[in-house]
C-alpha positions in Angstrom: -16.7 -19.0 5.9 -14.1 -17.3 3.8 -11.2 -17.3 6.2 -11.0 -18.8 9.7 -10.3 -16.6 12.8 -6.6 -15.9 13.5 -5.0 -18.7 15.6 -3.1 -17.7 18.8 0.1 -18.2 16.9 -1.0 -16.0 14.0 -2.1 -13.3 16.5 1.4 -13.4 18.1 3.0 -13.0 14.7 0.7 -10.5 12.9 -0.7 -8.2 15.6 2.7 -6.8 16.6 3.4 -6.2 12.9 0.2 -4.3 12.5 0.5 -2.2 15.7 4.1 -1.3 14.7 2.7 0.0 11.4 0.2 2.2 13.2 -2.9 0.0 13.7 -4.6 -0.3 17.1 -6.2 -3.6 18.3 -9.7 -3.2 19.7 -10.0 -6.3 21.9 -13.7 -5.7 22.6 -14.5 -6.0 18.9 -11.5 -8.0 17.9 -10.8 -5.5 15.2 -7.9 -3.3 14.1 -8.2 0.4 13.4 -6.1 3.1 11.9 -6.4 6.7 10.9 -4.7 7.8 7.6 -4.0 11.5 7.0 -3.4 12.8 3.5 -2.5 16.2 2.2 -6.0 17.0 1.1 -9.4 15.6 0.3 -8.5 14.6 -3.3 -5.6 12.5 -2.0 -7.8 10.9 0.7 -10.5 10.1 -1.7 -8.1 8.8 -4.3 -6.6 6.4 -1.7 -10.1 5.3 -0.8 -10.8 4.5 -4.4 -7.7 2.5 -4.8 -8.4 0.7 -1.5 -12.0 -0.1 -2.6 -10.7 -1.8 -5.8 -8.5 -4.0 -3.6 -11.3 -4.6 -1.2 -13.3 -6.1 -4.0 -10.4 -8.2 -5.2 -9.8 -9.5 -1.7 -13.5 -9.8 -1.0 -13.0 -7.9 2.3 -14.6 -4.5 2.8 -13.5 -2.0 5.5 -15.6 0.0 7.8 -14.4 3.5 7.1 -15.2 7.2 7.4 -13.7 10.1 5.6 -13.6 13.7 6.7 -11.7 16.1 4.5 -8.1 14.7 4.5 -8.5 11.9 7.1 -9.8 8.4 6.7 -10.6 6.3 9.8 -10.5 2.6 9.0 -11.7 -0.5 11.0 -11.1 -4.0 9.9 -12.7 -7.2 11.3 -14.2 -10.3 9.7 -17.8 -10.3 10.6 -18.4 -13.9 9.5 -16.0 -15.1 12.1 -16.7 -12.4 14.6 -13.1 -11.3 14.8 -9.8 -11.0 13.0 -8.8 -13.3 10.2 -6.0 -13.3 7.6 -8.3 -11.2 5.3 -7.9 -8.4 7.8 -4.1 -8.7 7.9 -4.0 -8.8 4.1 -6.3 -5.8 3.7 -4.3 -3.8 6.3 -1.0 -4.5 4.6 -2.5 -3.5 1.2 -4.0 -0.3 2.6 -0.6 0.6 4.2 1.2 -0.1 0.9 -1.3 2.1 -1.0 -0.9 4.9 1.5 2.9 4.9 0.9 2.3 5.4 -2.8 
């Protein structure tokens, strides 16, 4: 196990932060999801490339889909069957990369 599931205290701290940033919490899957919209396909794909490099560094890979200028992302830690700090860190990094 790379990172334990979020504790109730961590959930109370980090889920409001993520939802305020545009992420949605899927309680059925215990995952967070977000749609990023860019100006065009090249911008979307460039962001995905930068995010992929960070996913490797953080050893946490998103579920995502790209159609033209939008990227739908879902984060969850499959090894703990729910959210962990890896998801919080990856969401924060993706948001930072999207801001430029």
